[in-house]
N, C-alpha and C positions, 0 to 999 in steps of 0.2 A: 465208572466201571460198568461194563455190560455183562449180562448173563449169557446171551446167545450170540456167538460170533457170526452165525448166519444172518442175524438181523442187524448187524452193524453195517451201516451204509456209508460212513465217512471216517477219515483217519482220526486218531486220537489227537487232542490238542497238545500244545507244548507242556502245559501244566500237568495234564493227565499223564503224559509220557514221563515226566520227572517224578511222578509218584509211584512209578513201577520199578521194581528191582531189576537188575541186569544179571543175565546168566550167560554161560558159554559152555559149549561142548568141545572146545578146542578148535573147531573150524568155523562155527557159527556163533556170533554174539547177538543176543536179542534181549528185548524187554519181554516180560511175561507175567501173567496173572492166572490164578486158579479160579475155575468156575464154582460157584456155591451150590449147596444142596438144593434140590428142587428143580434144577435145570436138566435139559436133555442129556447133557454130558457132565454131570456133577463130578467135581474132583479133577476133571481134565484141565490142561493148561493151554492157554491161548498165547501163541507167539506173536509178538508185535515187532515189525521192522523199526529199528532205531532211527533211521533217516526219514522215513515217510510217515510213520505212525499207522501204517496199514497192517492188517492181520495177515500173518504168513501161514498159519496152520494151527492145528490142535494136536496136543500130545496127551495120551492117556495117563491117568494117575499111576504113580509107581514107576512108570517108565521115565517120567520127566526127571526125577532126582537121580536115577541111574545114569542118565545121559548127560544132564546139565549140572553145572556147579555154579554157586554164587560167585560173581566177580568181586574179589576182595583185594583192593589196592594195598591194604595194610596187612596182608597175610604174613609177610616176612619183613617187619620194620628194620631189624638189624641188618638186613641185606640191602637196604636202600642207601644211596649215596649221601643222603642228608641225615642219616641216623646219628643221634647224640649219645644216648645211653639208656640204661634200664634200671628202674627201681625194683629191687628184689626184696623178698620176704626174709625172715630170719634164717630159714632153711636154704636160702639161695635160689628159690624158685622165682622165675620172672613174673612180675605182676603188671607193670606199666612201662611202656617204652616212650622215649622222647625222640622227636624227629623234627627237623626244620622244614618249613614250607619251602618248596623249590622256587617260589616266586615272591621274593621280598617285596613289600608294598613300596617302600621308599629306599632307594639305593644311595642317595647323597643328601645328607641333612645339614651340610655346612662344611666349611674347610677343615680338613684333617680329622673328621669325625667318622667313627666306625658305622657301617651300615646297620640298620635296625634289624634285629632278629624277629622272626615270627615262628614260634615253636608250637608243635602239636603234641598233645599228651594222649597216648593210645593204649588201651588195655590189651595185654598180650592175648587173652582169651577172646576170640571173635564174638562180639555181642552186637546186637542191633540198637542198643540204647543204654544209657547209664541207669535207666530205671530197672534194668535186669542185672546190674552189677552186684557183686558180693560186697559185704562189709570190708573185707580185706582189700579188695580191688579199689574201693572208694578211699580207704585210708592211704593206699599207695598213691592214688591220684592226688590226694591232698598233700602228700609228701613231695610229689613232683611239682605241684603248684607252688609250694613254699620255696623249693629249690629254684625254680624258674624266676619267681619274683625277686629273690635275692640276687640272682645272676643279672637280671635287668637293672636292679639298683646299682650294681657295680659298673654298669655301662652308662656313664653320664647321668646317674640318678634317675633312670627310667622307671616308669610305673608299668603295671601289668593290668590288662583287662581280659577276662575269660569269657568265652562264648562257645556253646555247642549247638550243633544242628543234628539232632538224633531222632531215631525212629523206634517204634515198638518192635519187639522181637519178631522175626519173620516166621510166624507160626504156620503160614501156608506151606512153606518149603519143608519145615519140620514135619508137618502132617503128611506130606508126600513121601518123605523118607520113611516114615512109619508104615505107609501103605506099601512101599517097596520092600520093606523087611517083613511085612505081614503082621506087624504089631499094632496097627491102627485100631483104636477103640472108639466106637461110636458114642455120641453124646456130646453135650456142651453146645455152646453157640457156634454157629458156622458163619463167621464174619471175615470178609476179605481184609487183609492187612496191607495198607499202602505205606510207602516210605515218605519221609520228609522231602518235599520237592527241592529244598535248599541243600540237601545232603547228597553230594555227588558220589560218595563212596558208601560202602555198606558195612562199615566197621565203626563202632562208637569212637569218637575222638573229641578232644577239647582243644579249642584254639586258645593260645596265649599271645595276645597282641601286645606289642611294645608301644607304650604311650610316652612321648617326650615329656620331660619335666617342665619345659618352657616352650613358648612359641618359637617356631623355627621355619626357615624357608625351605620349601620342597624344591630342590634344584631340578629334579627330574620333571616335575610338572611345569616349572617355569620354562624349561627348554621346549616343551610341547606347546604351551599356550602363548609364549612370547612375552610374558610379564611375570614378575615374582608372585608365587603362590605361597601364602603363609599357612603353615600347619599349626593348629591350635594346641596339639599335644594333649596332655592330661586334662586340661581345663575344659575340653570338649565334652567330658563325661560327667554324669552325676549319678548318685546312688539309686534314684527313683526311676520308675518306668510308667507307661500308660495304664489305662484302666483294664486292658485285656491281659495284663501280666499278673501272675500269681506268685506271691512270696512263699518260698519253701525253706524249711529249716536245713541249713547246709551241713549239719552234723552227719558224719559218715555212717552212723548207725541208723539214721532215719531218712537219709537223702533219697535212696532208691524208692522207698515206699511213698514219700512225699511227692516225688516227681511223677511216679506212676498215677497217683490219684489226681494230681493237677492236670496231667496230659490226657486223662481219660476222655474228656469231652471233645478232644481234637483227634481221636482215633489212636492215641498213644504216641503220636509224633509231636515234637516240640523243639523249641530253641531256648537257650538259656543265656543269662547275662549276669556277670558278677564283677564288680569293680574292686580289684585287689583280692587277696586271699581271704580276708575277713569281712568283706562287704556283704550286703544283702544278696541272697541268691534268688534270682527271678526266673520263672518259667513262663513261656508265652507261645501263642500259636505261631507257626512258621510263616503264615501270611496274615498280617494284621498291623495295626497302628504302632504297637510297641516295637515290632521287628523293623518296621520302616524307620522309626526314630533311632533305633540302635545303629542302623546302617548310615543314617545321616550323621550321627555323632562320630562314627568311625571315619567317615569321609572328612569331616571337619578336623579331626585329630591328625589325619595323614596328609591333608592338603590335596585330597582326591575328590572325585565326583560320586554322588549317589543319585541314581536316576531310575525311573520306572523300567522294569525289565519285562518285555513281552513274554519271555519264557516262564515268568512267574505270575502271569496274568495281570501285569501292571504294578506288582508290588515293588517297592523301592529296593534296589540292590546296589552294592558298592561296585564301581567301575574300576577294575584293576588294570594296570598296564600289562600288556601281553608280552610273552617271551618269544613271539614270532620274529622280533627284531634281533638280528644276530648279535649286535653290540650289547643290547640289554641282556640277552641270554648269557653272554660271557661275563658281564658285570654281576649277574645273579650268581653265577658259578663261583666267581671270586669272593663274593659276599658270603656265600655258604661256607667256603673253605675258611675264611676269617672267623666266622661265627663258631664253627666247630672247634677251632683252635682256642677261641676265647672261652668256650664252655669247658673244654678239657682243662685249661689252666685254672679256671675258677673252681672246678671240682677238686683238682689236686690241692689247691690252696686251703680247702676245707676238709682235707683228709678223705676225700671220696675217690673211688675208682669209677670213672664215667661209664665203663662198660657194665658195671654191676653196683648200682648206687644203693647202699644200705638204707632201708626205709627210716630207721630211727635217727641215723646221722643226718639224713636229708631234712627231716623235720626239725632238727636242732641247728640247722645252718644259721649262723649269726647274721643279724642285719648288717648290711654294708652301708657305712655312712655316706 
């Protein structure tokens, strides 16, 4: 991060770019960051071109939030084509949404077998990290996790692996909104907040990966490589992680505080890993040995590749098949339709309305043999 744009002589690196939040005024979409106190233009916002990393200009404090809005891909989850359902509180208020990833990892796991789902669990209230979630939101998240785990078990005895790529709250933007409203109060530490470079969206969400019960051939990868690729499934994972991972109590009454404390040395951004609903809950830096190992495990489980990613400074990243191929896009769309139907059938069998899943009922969803 730089303090004076006039002194910046070269474009931002890919890693630096991925640590900046994205904003749009409807016509222009940019990366941006706020200048800290003590600079010539303290509080102003530096606009950065997404394609080149070059500085495009500076916007005064207060004017920035009046003009620009955070780009939030999960602003309206129920409006997405991949929407599954919502976990609601006792009063019917929406707490957590369920949605399918539009790009399933493996589309063909063997003859006559259903495509694997990849669900996302998203809090309805836009937050920049689970560390700022309320106890009720975290309880609803746990209910959603319990429900997804049971749904996965009903599909060929699949297991679930949870992982999040989350950031600290975007206090810079909040501070600018206060400046725009004239309610900004001086004081406190003035520290720029950057987002997790692995987090492409700006809304806290939890990945629920499907892990095969047994080893299986990844037919999609074999078609690409010319020989069978065996996906290890659930056996690729273990409960432990590396030395840079921190164990946090997963109880919903303490999780937010525990994550916040653990992620503080990393600027508040973090990644998480949990094997099953009741497994140990690990928090780790976004770029480090534990995250590299997690992606290697995910690759082994799926029969995919995990390689150093230049956009992450060489950190290991999962290489996912692209949807640019028309046939694969259509296959993904068919898989999504099948998975939505499967989820709705599963919910109905357990007395749940997929559009408004009662939190207590979701938590009591019986284990599927």
